[in-house]
Residue frames as a rotation matrix with the C-alpha (Angstrom) as fourth column:
TYR 1
0.909 0.415 0.036 64.16
-0.397 0.836 0.378 190.20
0.126 -0.358 0.925 -63.84
MET 2
-0.203 -0.978 -0.041 67.00
-0.875 0.201 -0.440 188.29
0.439 -0.053 -0.897 -62.23
ASP 3
0.912 0.385 0.144 67.21
-0.410 0.823 0.394 184.58
0.033 -0.418 0.908 -61.39
VAL 4
0.017 -0.990 -0.137 70.58
-0.737 0.080 -0.671 183.45
0.676 0.113 -0.728 -59.98
LYS 5
0.987 0.162 -0.015 71.53
-0.114 0.754 0.647 180.15
0.116 -0.637 0.762 -58.33
ARG 6
0.135 -0.991 0.012 74.87
-0.588 -0.090 -0.804 179.61
0.798 0.102 -0.594 -56.63
PRO 7
0.261 -0.098 -0.960 76.47
0.559 0.826 0.067 177.19
0.787 -0.554 0.270 -54.19
LEU 8
0.749 -0.041 0.662 76.96
-0.515 -0.665 0.541 178.22
0.418 -0.746 -0.519 -50.57
ASP 9
0.838 -0.508 0.202 79.72
0.272 0.709 0.651 175.63
-0.473 -0.490 0.732 -50.18
ILE 10
0.499 -0.714 -0.491 83.34
-0.778 -0.619 0.109 176.55
-0.382 0.327 -0.864 -50.84
ASP 11
-0.643 -0.715 0.274 84.44
-0.543 0.678 0.495 172.94
-0.540 0.169 -0.825 -51.52
VAL 12
0.343 0.915 -0.213 82.04
-0.785 0.154 -0.600 171.96
-0.516 0.373 0.771 -54.30
TYR 13
-0.157 -0.473 -0.867 84.44
-0.877 0.470 -0.098 169.45
0.453 0.745 -0.489 -55.89
ASP 14
-0.924 -0.215 -0.316 83.86
-0.049 0.886 -0.461 166.90
0.379 -0.411 -0.829 -53.11
THR 15
-0.514 0.799 0.311 80.11
-0.842 -0.401 -0.361 167.46
-0.164 -0.448 0.879 -52.72
THR 16
-0.877 0.445 -0.182 77.70
0.397 0.884 0.245 164.62
0.270 0.143 -0.952 -52.02
LEU 17
-0.585 0.679 0.443 74.10
-0.465 -0.728 0.503 165.83
0.665 0.088 0.742 -52.20
GLY 18
-0.873 0.335 0.354 72.22
-0.179 0.457 -0.872 163.12
-0.454 -0.824 -0.339 -50.31
GLU 19
-0.760 0.604 0.242 68.69
0.638 0.620 0.457 161.84
0.126 0.502 -0.856 -50.85
LYS 20
0.246 0.903 -0.351 66.56
0.945 -0.304 -0.122 164.68
-0.217 -0.302 -0.928 -49.44
VAL 21
-0.664 -0.356 0.657 66.09
0.524 -0.849 0.069 168.37
0.534 0.390 0.750 -50.33
GLY 22
0.153 0.700 -0.697 64.65
0.941 -0.320 -0.115 171.16
-0.303 -0.638 -0.707 -48.20
ARG 23
-0.394 -0.209 0.895 63.92
0.603 -0.794 0.080 174.80
0.693 0.571 0.439 -49.09
SER 24
0.133 0.456 -0.880 63.32
0.873 -0.474 -0.114 177.94
-0.469 -0.753 -0.461 -47.07
SER 25
-0.249 -0.131 0.960 62.59
0.788 -0.603 0.122 181.42
0.563 0.787 0.253 -48.44
SER 26
-0.247 0.246 -0.937 62.31
0.571 -0.745 -0.346 185.04
-0.783 -0.621 0.044 -47.44
HIS 27
0.002 0.402 0.916 60.43
0.959 -0.260 0.112 187.63
0.283 0.878 -0.386 -49.50
SER 28
-0.507 -0.031 -0.862 60.29
0.419 -0.882 -0.214 191.41
-0.754 -0.470 0.460 -49.74
VAL 29
0.163 0.647 0.745 57.88
0.981 -0.185 -0.054 193.74
0.103 0.740 -0.665 -51.51
MET 30
0.632 0.128 0.765 58.68
0.351 -0.926 -0.135 197.30
0.691 0.354 -0.630 -52.53
TRP 31
-0.400 -0.916 0.030 61.62
0.291 -0.159 -0.943 197.42
0.869 -0.369 0.330 -50.07
LEU 32
-0.262 0.393 0.881 59.04
-0.749 -0.659 0.070 198.05
0.608 -0.642 0.467 -47.30
VAL 33
0.533 0.557 0.637 57.69
-0.818 0.533 0.218 194.69
-0.218 -0.637 0.740 -46.16
ALA 34
-0.355 -0.663 -0.659 59.67
-0.694 0.659 -0.289 191.49
0.626 0.355 -0.694 -45.66
TRP 35
0.460 0.495 0.737 58.68
-0.841 0.510 0.182 188.07
-0.286 -0.703 0.651 -44.33
GLY 36
0.841 -0.061 -0.538 59.89
-0.193 0.894 -0.404 184.50
0.506 0.443 0.740 -44.20
ASP 37
0.530 -0.699 0.481 62.79
-0.512 0.189 0.838 182.48
-0.676 -0.690 -0.257 -42.86
ALA 38
0.803 -0.304 -0.513 65.52
-0.421 0.320 -0.849 181.63
0.422 0.897 0.129 -45.36
GLY 39
0.162 -0.776 0.609 67.77
-0.965 0.004 0.262 180.09
-0.206 -0.630 -0.748 -42.73
THR 40
-0.565 -0.517 -0.644 69.59
-0.628 0.775 -0.071 176.79
0.535 0.364 -0.762 -42.90
ASP 41
-0.914 0.253 0.318 67.59
-0.125 0.570 -0.812 175.37
-0.387 -0.782 -0.489 -40.00
ALA 42
0.018 0.980 -0.199 64.28
-0.584 -0.151 -0.797 176.14
-0.811 0.131 0.570 -41.73
ALA 43
0.106 -0.052 -0.993 65.49
-0.956 0.269 -0.116 174.46
0.273 0.962 -0.021 -44.94
ALA 44
-0.857 -0.464 -0.222 66.62
-0.374 0.859 -0.350 171.38
0.353 -0.217 -0.910 -43.01
ARG 45
-0.638 0.698 0.326 63.26
-0.188 0.269 -0.945 171.14
-0.747 -0.664 -0.041 -41.21
ASP 46
0.171 0.728 -0.664 61.39
-0.872 -0.201 -0.446 171.50
-0.458 0.655 0.600 -44.53
GLY 47
0.087 -0.223 -0.971 63.26
-0.791 0.577 -0.204 168.55
0.605 0.786 -0.126 -46.03
GLY 48
0.948 0.267 0.172 63.40
-0.312 0.687 0.657 166.45
0.057 -0.676 0.734 -42.87
LEU 49
0.376 -0.896 -0.236 67.19
-0.056 0.233 -0.971 166.55
0.925 0.379 0.037 -42.93
LYS 50
0.952 -0.204 -0.229 69.30
0.268 0.193 0.944 165.32
-0.148 -0.960 0.239 -40.03
VAL 51
-0.035 -0.998 -0.057 72.63
0.548 -0.067 0.834 165.81
-0.836 -0.002 0.549 -41.86
ILE 52
0.878 0.239 -0.416 73.25
-0.161 -0.670 -0.725 168.70
-0.451 0.703 -0.549 -44.29
ARG 53
0.259 -0.792 0.553 75.74
0.743 0.529 0.410 167.84
-0.617 0.304 0.726 -47.02
HIS 54
-0.726 -0.459 0.512 75.46
0.685 -0.548 0.480 170.87
0.060 0.699 0.712 -49.34
LEU 55
0.089 0.733 -0.675 73.74
0.521 -0.612 -0.595 174.28
-0.849 -0.298 -0.436 -49.53
ASP 56
-0.553 -0.145 0.820 72.70
0.793 -0.395 0.464 176.39
0.257 0.907 0.334 -52.52
ALA 57
-0.404 0.454 -0.794 71.23
0.243 -0.783 -0.572 179.89
-0.882 -0.424 0.206 -52.66
GLU 58
-0.370 0.381 0.847 68.71
0.916 -0.005 0.402 181.19
0.157 0.924 -0.347 -55.17
TYR 59
-0.613 0.153 -0.775 67.95
0.163 -0.936 -0.313 184.88
-0.773 -0.318 0.549 -55.77
GLN 60
-0.308 0.558 0.770 64.94
0.931 0.013 0.364 186.06
0.193 0.829 -0.524 -57.74
VAL 61
-0.543 0.106 -0.833 64.24
0.255 -0.924 -0.284 189.76
-0.800 -0.366 0.475 -58.28
TYR 62
-0.116 0.616 0.779 61.38
0.993 0.044 0.114 191.23
0.036 0.786 -0.617 -60.31
LEU 63
0.612 0.466 0.639 60.80
0.561 -0.825 0.065 194.78
0.558 0.319 -0.767 -61.51
PHE 64
-0.038 -0.784 0.619 64.06
-0.050 -0.617 -0.785 196.27
0.998 -0.061 -0.016 -60.23
GLY 65
-0.880 -0.397 -0.261 63.53
0.180 0.230 -0.956 194.89
0.440 -0.889 -0.131 -56.73
LEU 66
-0.315 0.838 0.446 59.86
-0.830 -0.471 0.298 195.67
0.460 -0.277 0.844 -56.22
TYR 67
0.852 0.429 0.301 59.52
-0.522 0.749 0.409 191.97
-0.051 -0.505 0.861 -55.38
ALA 68
-0.143 -0.936 -0.321 62.47
-0.799 0.300 -0.520 189.83
0.583 0.182 -0.792 -54.30
ARG 69
0.921 0.350 0.173 62.85
-0.386 0.753 0.533 186.28
0.056 -0.557 0.829 -52.99
TYR 70
-0.215 -0.976 -0.018 65.91
-0.905 0.207 -0.372 184.66
0.367 -0.064 -0.928 -51.44
THR 71
0.849 0.522 -0.076 65.84
-0.479 0.824 0.303 180.85
0.221 -0.221 0.950 -51.07
THR 72
-0.299 -0.875 0.381 68.22
-0.933 0.351 0.076 178.55
-0.200 -0.333 -0.922 -49.22
ILE 73
0.670 0.433 -0.604 68.30
-0.589 0.805 -0.077 174.99
0.453 0.407 0.794 -50.60
ALA 74
-0.107 -0.673 0.732 69.70
-0.929 0.330 0.167 172.27
-0.355 -0.662 -0.660 -48.35
TYR 75
0.413 0.124 -0.903 70.67
-0.563 0.813 -0.146 168.78
0.716 0.568 0.405 -49.55
GLY 76
-0.543 -0.665 0.513 71.36
-0.825 0.309 -0.473 165.86
0.156 -0.680 -0.717 -47.26
ASP 77
-0.491 0.316 -0.812 70.01
0.128 0.948 0.292 162.83
0.862 0.039 -0.506 -45.44
């Protein structure tokens, strides 16, 4: 099992998150089937964001990769 969160912004010292949060995910099962949209645009649409101020990424892997999920988290207004 792995659960890792990390920023996708290189200048995290001057980060302002904003009031809204949006998420988008892609999934894969047994390295054979994958689905979803983990793009920045999909995360912004999910949160109703017009301006993106910061991005995070989240990786979750179960059973040595038999199931994996990658999530983009967008913060903004």
